[in-house]
SEMAR-738726 format. One line per 2 residues: number of its first residue (from 1); their letters; for each residue x, y, z of C-alpha. Coordinates in steps of 0.1 Angstrom, whole numbers. Layout:
<sites>
NUM> a> X,Y,Z ~ ...
</sites>
This chain:
<sites>
1> iv> -128,-540,-320 ~ -107,-556,-295
3> vg> -110,-573,-260 ~ -117,-545,-235
5> dr> -135,-521,-256 ~ -169,-509,-248
7> iv> -197,-506,-269 ~ -218,-477,-256
9> ai> -241,-472,-285 ~ -258,-490,-313
11> gs> -272,-466,-338 ~ -292,-439,-317
13> nq> -296,-464,-288 ~ -271,-451,-260
15> fl> -260,-474,-230 ~ -233,-451,-214
17> gl> -241,-449,-178 ~ -266,-481,-180
19> sr> -264,-509,-160 ~ -268,-545,-179
21> da> -302,-550,-168 ~ -312,-518,-181
23> in> -294,-522,-213 ~ -312,-555,-218
25> ek> -344,-541,-211 ~ -339,-510,-235
27> lh> -330,-534,-264 ~ -357,-558,-259
29> lk> -384,-530,-261 ~ -369,-507,-287
31> gy> -349,-537,-305 ~ -316,-529,-323
33> et> -325,-525,-361 ~ -301,-507,-377
35> gp> -302,-484,-407 ~ -278,-483,-434
37> nd> -260,-450,-419 ~ -259,-464,-383
39> sl> -227,-473,-364 ~ -212,-488,-333
41> ii> -197,-462,-310 ~ -169,-479,-292
43> ak> -152,-465,-261 ~ -116,-478,-260
45> pi> -97,-476,-229 ~ -67,-455,-223
47> ik> -41,-475,-204 ~ -14,-463,-180
49> st> 12,-488,-169 ~ 28,-483,-136
51> ae> 53,-504,-115 ~ 54,-511,-76
53> yg> 88,-523,-60 ~ 96,-537,-26
55> se> 107,-511,0 ~ 146,-509,6
57> ge> 164,-537,21 ~ 139,-562,7
59> eq> 136,-582,-23 ~ 132,-560,-54
61> nv> 99,-575,-68 ~ 86,-556,-96
63> ia> 51,-557,-99 ~ 33,-544,-134
65> ke> 2,-529,-128 ~ -22,-511,-156
67> cv> -49,-483,-147 ~ -75,-471,-169
69> mg> -70,-433,-173 ~ -99,-426,-194
71> yr> -119,-436,-228 ~ -113,-427,-265
73> ls> -144,-427,-287 ~ -145,-443,-320
75> rv> -171,-451,-346 ~ -178,-485,-368
77> li> -203,-486,-394 ~ -222,-515,-391
79> hp> -233,-516,-428 ~ -203,-502,-448
81> pt> -215,-479,-477 ~ -220,-491,-512
83> ss> -208,-471,-539 ~ -242,-463,-549
85> ts> -250,-450,-516 ~ -220,-429,-514
87> tt> -228,-412,-546 ~ -264,-404,-533
89> va> -251,-390,-500 ~ -225,-368,-520
91> qe> -253,-356,-543 ~ -274,-346,-510
93> es> -247,-329,-494 ~ -241,-290,-493
95> ql> -207,-276,-494 ~ -202,-281,-457
97> sk> -173,-308,-454 ~ -179,-341,-431
99> dd> -154,-362,-415 ~ -150,-400,-414
101> ng> -177,-402,-391 ~ -202,-383,-407
103> kf> -198,-350,-388 ~ -197,-317,-401
105> ag> -158,-308,-396 ~ -129,-289,-414
107> gd> -101,-267,-412 ~ -63,-272,-406
109> av> -34,-270,-382 ~ -42,-234,-375
111> vs> -77,-238,-375 ~ -102,-266,-370
113> ye> -140,-266,-363 ~ -168,-290,-358
115> ll> -205,-292,-352 ~ -214,-311,-322
117> tp> -243,-320,-302 ~ -246,-324,-266
119> sd> -248,-363,-273 ~ -212,-361,-286
121> si> -194,-356,-254 ~ -190,-387,-231
123> fr> -190,-366,-200 ~ -225,-353,-203
125> kl> -250,-355,-175 ~ -269,-390,-174
127> pf> -292,-406,-184 ~ -287,-401,-220
129> ee> -323,-414,-228 ~ -331,-378,-244
131> nt> -315,-347,-251 ~ -329,-322,-233
133> sq> -309,-293,-244 ~ -326,-261,-254
135> gg> -298,-247,-275 ~ -293,-270,-301
137> pv> -260,-277,-321 ~ -228,-261,-306
139> gy> -202,-251,-328 ~ -166,-259,-316
141> ir> -136,-237,-329 ~ -99,-243,-321
143> ls> -74,-217,-327 ~ -38,-227,-324
145> rf> -25,-192,-330 ~ -33,-159,-343
147> sr> -23,-151,-377 ~ -38,-137,-408
149> aa> -44,-173,-420 ~ -60,-179,-386
151> ta> -83,-149,-391 ~ -93,-163,-424
153> gy> -97,-195,-409 ~ -119,-186,-382
155> in> -142,-164,-404 ~ -146,-196,-431
157> ai> -153,-216,-397 ~ -181,-193,-384
159> eq> -194,-192,-420 ~ -194,-231,-422
161> le> -211,-238,-387 ~ -235,-211,-390
163> aa> -247,-225,-422 ~ -248,-260,-405
165> ga> -272,-247,-376 ~ -250,-242,-349
167> qs> -267,-223,-320 ~ -239,-216,-294
169> yv> -202,-219,-296 ~ -169,-233,-280
171> id> -137,-213,-290 ~ -107,-234,-276
173> ir> -75,-215,-272 ~ -56,-238,-251
175> nn> -20,-240,-260 ~ -24,-211,-282
177> yg> 10,-191,-277 ~ -4,-157,-291
179> gi> 9,-146,-325 ~ 0,-113,-339
181> iq> -17,-91,-315 ~ -36,-69,-340
183> ea> -52,-101,-358 ~ -62,-115,-322
185> ml> -82,-82,-317 ~ -95,-80,-350
187> ta> -111,-115,-340 ~ -122,-103,-310
189> st> -138,-73,-324 ~ -160,-96,-346
191> ll> -180,-106,-315 ~ -187,-73,-297
193> rd> -215,-51,-306 ~ -204,-20,-294
195> ph> -176,-6,-316 ~ -161,16,-288
197> av> -160,-12,-262 ~ -121,-13,-251
199> lc> -104,-45,-262 ~ -71,-38,-242
201> yt> -48,-9,-231 ~ -11,-4,-240
203> ln> 14,11,-217 ~ 45,19,-228
205> sr> 80,30,-212 ~ 72,69,-218
207> gg> 42,68,-197 ~ 18,67,-224
209> ft> -15,47,-221 ~ -38,40,-249
211> ph> -70,23,-250 ~ -77,3,-281
213> dg> -114,0,-291 ~ -134,-22,-314
215> ee> -135,9,-338 ~ -95,5,-348
217> yi> -103,-29,-365 ~ -141,-23,-375
219> id> -127,1,-404 ~ -102,-27,-414
221> kr> -110,-38,-450 ~ -107,-75,-437
223> yp> -133,-70,-410 ~ -161,-95,-417
225> gy> -186,-79,-398 ~ -204,-85,-363
227> ll> -208,-122,-361 ~ -227,-146,-339
229> ss> -258,-128,-336 ~ -291,-124,-352
231> ea> -286,-88,-356 ~ -272,-77,-392
233> ss> -237,-83,-394 ~ -232,-45,-406
235> vs> -246,-30,-374 ~ -213,-21,-359
237> le> -198,-6,-388 ~ -227,15,-394
239> qv> -227,30,-360 ~ -192,39,-367
241> qr> -201,56,-397 ~ -226,75,-378
243> dn> -206,83,-349 ~ -174,93,-371
245> pe> -182,102,-402 ~ -151,120,-408
247> fy> -132,87,-412 ~ -151,79,-445
249> ed> -151,115,-459 ~ -128,122,-489
251> gg> -93,124,-476 ~ -106,111,-442
253> aw> -86,85,-420 ~ -89,68,-390
255> tp> -67,83,-358 ~ -57,67,-328
257> ps> -68,77,-295 ~ -41,100,-278
259> ay> -19,79,-255 ~ -17,109,-230
261> as> -53,118,-226 ~ -74,107,-193
263> lh> -101,80,-197 ~ -126,104,-186
265> eq> -115,128,-219 ~ -113,95,-239
267> rl> -151,89,-232 ~ -159,124,-240
269> tr> -139,127,-273 ~ -137,91,-287
271> ki> -168,75,-266 ~ -146,47,-255
273> rl> -167,19,-236 ~ -151,6,-204
275> as> -155,-27,-192 ~ -170,-12,-160
277> dk> -198,6,-175 ~ -233,-7,-168
279> vr> -255,-19,-196 ~ -277,6,-209
281> ae> -314,-6,-214 ~ -315,1,-251
283> el> -286,-26,-254 ~ -306,-53,-238
285> ds> -322,-65,-272 ~ -287,-68,-289
287> lr> -274,-89,-258 ~ -304,-113,-262
289> aq> -298,-116,-298 ~ -259,-128,-294
291> kk> -252,-165,-296 ~ -240,-178,-260
293> lv> -200,-184,-262 ~ -174,-205,-239
295> il> -140,-199,-242 ~ -114,-227,-233
297> in> -81,-216,-217 ~ -48,-233,-201
299> eg> -15,-227,-191 ~ -3,-227,-226
301> ta> -28,-199,-234 ~ -4,-167,-237
303> sa> 3,-132,-248 ~ -22,-123,-279
305> ae> -44,-154,-268 ~ -46,-137,-233
307> vf> -57,-103,-248 ~ -83,-120,-271
309> as> -99,-140,-240 ~ -97,-111,-216
311> sl> -112,-87,-241 ~ -144,-110,-245
313> hd> -146,-117,-211 ~ -142,-84,-193
315> ng> -168,-70,-218 ~ -193,-96,-208
317> rv> -193,-115,-240 ~ -186,-151,-228
319> va> -208,-171,-206 ~ -173,-184,-188
321> lv> -140,-188,-194 ~ -133,-226,-186
323> gs> -99,-243,-180 ~ -68,-234,-159
325> kt> -51,-200,-153 ~ -33,-188,-183
327> yg> 6,-180,-188 ~ 8,-147,-180
329> kg> 25,-126,-207 ~ 14,-93,-215
331> li> 48,-78,-226 ~ 53,-60,-256
333> qh> 90,-66,-269 ~ 112,-50,-295
335> tf> 144,-64,-311 ~ 171,-41,-316
337> pm> 198,-50,-344 ~ 233,-52,-330
339> pd> 265,-44,-352 ~ 279,-79,-349
341> gg> 245,-96,-363 ~ 229,-104,-331
343> gl> 200,-87,-314 ~ 188,-68,-281
345> rl> 155,-76,-271 ~ 141,-47,-247
347> tv> 104,-48,-233 ~ 89,-14,-244
349> ae> 52,-16,-232 ~ 26,-40,-217
351> yl> -9,-49,-222 ~ -37,-44,-197
353> tp> -69,-60,-200 ~ -103,-40,-204
355> al> -107,-44,-165 ~ -73,-27,-161
357> qh> -55,-58,-149 ~ -20,-68,-157
359> vt> -16,-97,-178 ~ 21,-98,-166
361> kv> 26,-93,-128 ~ 58,-85,-113
363> gs> 69,-73,-77 ~ 41,-67,-53
365> ar> 13,-71,-78 ~ 21,-109,-79
367> yd> 4,-111,-44 ~ -32,-107,-35
369> qs> -36,-76,-16 ~ -62,-87,9
371> tg> -48,-122,16 ~ -11,-120,8
373> dl> -12,-151,-11 ~ 11,-154,-42
375> vg> -14,-153,-73 ~ 11,-145,-100
377> gg> 2,-133,-134 ~ -22,-147,-160
379> ir> -59,-151,-166 ~ -81,-170,-140
381> pd> -108,-193,-154 ~ -145,-188,-141
383> vy> -149,-227,-140 ~ -117,-248,-133
385> cs> -107,-279,-156 ~ -74,-291,-158
387> ss> -59,-302,-193 ~ -25,-314,-177
389> qg> -31,-348,-192 ~ -33,-334,-226
391> ip> -58,-322,-250 ~ -78,-352,-266
393> td> -80,-353,-303 ~ -113,-366,-301
395> vg> -137,-336,-287 ~ -163,-358,-277
397> ad> -136,-372,-249 ~ -125,-338,-238
399> lc> -138,-333,-204 ~ -134,-294,-206
401> vg> -156,-294,-238 ~ -183,-314,-218
403> ia> -182,-288,-190 ~ -185,-263,-216
405> fd> -217,-279,-228 ~ -232,-282,-193
407> il> -224,-244,-190 ~ -240,-236,-223
409> ed> -272,-257,-214 ~ -278,-240,-182
411> ae> -273,-205,-195 ~ -299,-211,-221
413> av> -321,-226,-191 ~ -318,-192,-175
415> q> -324,-167,-205
</sites>
């Protein structure tokens, strides 16, 4: 702790947003006795230095100024644990991991996760006297890219957070450049109840137009089941087995939809579900059983990550997309080797979202048809939140995560 730091909490007593008189009254009424596991929460200022110069022709006096850009939270234990205390805590803990601040957290550079409560964010609605959220703990998962390792890390994160009691989720794919598109769609298929929901379309250079539904990935041996719902994880797979038993008969195998059949024919023969289809009455119970989900995006979200976000958003699985417009790369490129050892990269196809929107927009498609304004490509968020200043390593100091908490809380209130 140094000069300029602010103490925003002592143990369970939180002071953020309170005046000095209110803090004195709170401590006088409740006292500030602390237990062996209590800590101080310190808000350390993030300082930006600026300089001002005199106008041209005048003496150039440089005046250095400092301004506070924000605060970064850290915890300081009031009573450092003794060896016996540490041993007792370690024995009582489950297999779930905890970070240095005592929170459930884990993962690596590819996938990281953390169990949060609304009070963990410094941007929550004030005052902080009581947590009025009805949603309970929130599972936060950050995916830096899509790969086989990322899929395994995502499944592990879900298992750990579910065991820890997460009631809703925030999936952060900001600055996720994409990766393997099949892994992105496999991940998305675990969150959609209907195996015939379209995840995306591909349009190739020969005029082929192919819908890709969840069924394509549910039959994958690595499919972990339908996640983040109170329904059984096997319900989607069981529906595929009922609808298409030939895929599971001896010698049977999954066959892709035709690239040259109309959407009407695909709906009749393959039972594909379009994003524009209305919710059926028999599906309402399944929708209520789903845990609420918010996805964070920004201009660094590209390619397979955009497909992942749009597949869940267009199918109504997320409460909201929060952040800024994504990069806008929906092209499929193939590299052809050349005799001299080089390569020729050609665009051979592109992805369309389930709502039949281009991720990459060129020509006149870059302009709004009604206003004529330049809109470009990418996926637009439902709620804007800039991350141009960077993404804080402390999730509690992330404004966009705080906004996601508010959205999840509002969604629980109107359920």
